[in-house]
N, C-alpha and C positions, 0 to 999 in steps of 0.2 A: 347617485341623484342622475335620474333621466330628463329633461328640458329640453321636450317634443319639437320649442322652437328655436333651438339652441340657429346664435345668428354665428356668420364670421364676415366680419364687412373690413376687407382690404379700404384704404384709405392710399393711394399713392401717388403722387405726384415729385416734380423735383423738390433737389433740393429747398428747405429753408424760405418753403409756398405754407408750408402752416401746421403739416400735420401730426409732428407728434404733439403742440401748442393746445387744437382742437382735439385730440384723445380726450387730454387731461379731462379736455372740460367738457363728451361725452361721456365718459369711466365716472365725475361725478355726481353725473342727473339723469344715470344710467342704469343700471344691469352688467355694463360693458368691464368688463376687465381689459387697459391698454397691456399691448403685448407692441411696446413697438421696436422698429428693424436692432435700434442700437441696444437693446440690453443686449443683445445677443456679441452683436457686433464688435461694439468697443470691447471687451473681454478678450478674446478673440485677438481682432486687433491686440491690442495690448500684447497680450503673448506672443505671436506670429509675422503682426507688419501689416501695414495696408495692400489691399490688392495683390496678395502672397495665394501661393494655391492654396494652401494651408486657412485661411483668411476664408477663402470663400470654397471649400470643402466643408470644409466643422461651422459654420457659419446657414449653411444651407441642410443638415446633417443635425443639428440643435432647432432651429426653426422648423423644423419637418414635422420630428418627435413631441415639439414642446405645441403645434400648434394639433395631433392628431390625439395627444391625451387632454387637448383641451374639448375638441370633438368628441374625444366618446365621455368624458364628463359630463358632458351638454353644461360647458360654455360658451356664456356669448361677448366673440373677443372684438377688440379692433386691432388689427396685425398690418401698419404703417411701410410703405416699400417706395423707393423709388425705381420707377421703372424704367429701363433703359430700349425702349422701340424701336431700337433702332440691330434688336443682336435676340433670335430664337429664344432662348433660356430666360430673358424676363417672362414673356409668357407661357414656353411650361413651369417654371417651378411655378408661378400663382396658378395653371392648370392643375396642377400635383395638388398646392393648396386646396382648391375648389373643391377638388374631388374628396380628398378627405371630408375635409368637410359631408359634404352632398350623402357618401358612404355612413357615413353615421348620423343622416338623413336631418341634415340643418342646412337652412338657406347662405350662400353667401351673394353677402350688396358689395359693388363697388361702389366705391365716394375718386372720384379724381380734384384733386385741387390743383389752382392754377392763380400764376397773379407775374404779371410782367419781371424783367429779367430784371432790371434796374427797381424795384422794392421788394423781389426775394434776396440782390446783391444788401442790401440798407439793411433789409432782416440777420442776416449772415452775423454781421459786425456784434448785434446784441449781446450784449458777454451773461445771459440766461442763457445761449443757447447754449454753450455746452457745461452747464448743471445739469446738466439728466445725461448729456452726448459728448462725450469726450471727444467725440471722434468723428463730430461734424462738422462740414467741410467750412471752411474761412470763406469770406465777399472774394477773392483770390478767384479761391478752387470753384466755388459756387459762377465765379466769370466764366471756367476753362470748363468746368462741365456741360455749360451750352452749348460751347462748338465739339465738345470729344463724345456726345452720346446725343438721342433724340427723343426727348418726355412729349412729342405729340401724337396723341393716343389717338389707331384709326375711325374716321367717321366711314360706318356707324363702327362704335365700337364692339368686340369682339363676344360681348356677355347682358343679359338682359339682366336686368336688377342693378343698375348704373346709372350716372346721373356727375353731370362735370357740375364746377362750383367755381366761378372768381376772386380767388380771399381778397384783393387788390385795395381792395373801398367795403370790405368789412371786418368785424371784428368775432375773434375771433370764435368765441360766442354766440357771434348774430350765425357764423357759421357753424358752429354743435348744434344750432336750434337747428338750422337749419336739415343739416343730416336726422336729427333726430323726428322732421316733420316725414321728411322722403321714406324714414324707415316704415314711418307709421301710418301709410298708403301704402306698404305693402302688406 
């Protein structure tokens, strides 16, 4: 099934900013399929532990293969990602996934979600957060990650087809609609 308009929608931002929640709404309102990062990470973390070399290696290999298959199948997918801008690894990974879709004739769209740490820490306490993401960081981990990782994207951003949305005072539905409006203008 060839879809000449296939898109890879990369939603990135710090933990508990709303990536998966918004992705689920987008999936229900469009022809995009959600491939949130924890779909792979949680399985691998269960077997090999959090932050282990095996977890890093296998998560990368599986994500790459799923994204490649989706591009070849002509799917529109949403991929969520916590991007640490302090390390080149994040940009290398994203550039690799971007290249996969573009090489298959697709388009890549970047959506950055932001919210203050206090809001994200509060969201991290929501018990529903762990329904789909067993290893999602809780409040204490979200607070700790703020000091060990860099979530501040460069300005200007690396790639075109990019927008930044502050989720603090918006419902997930409003954020999803803003993303759909952005995509429709592309």
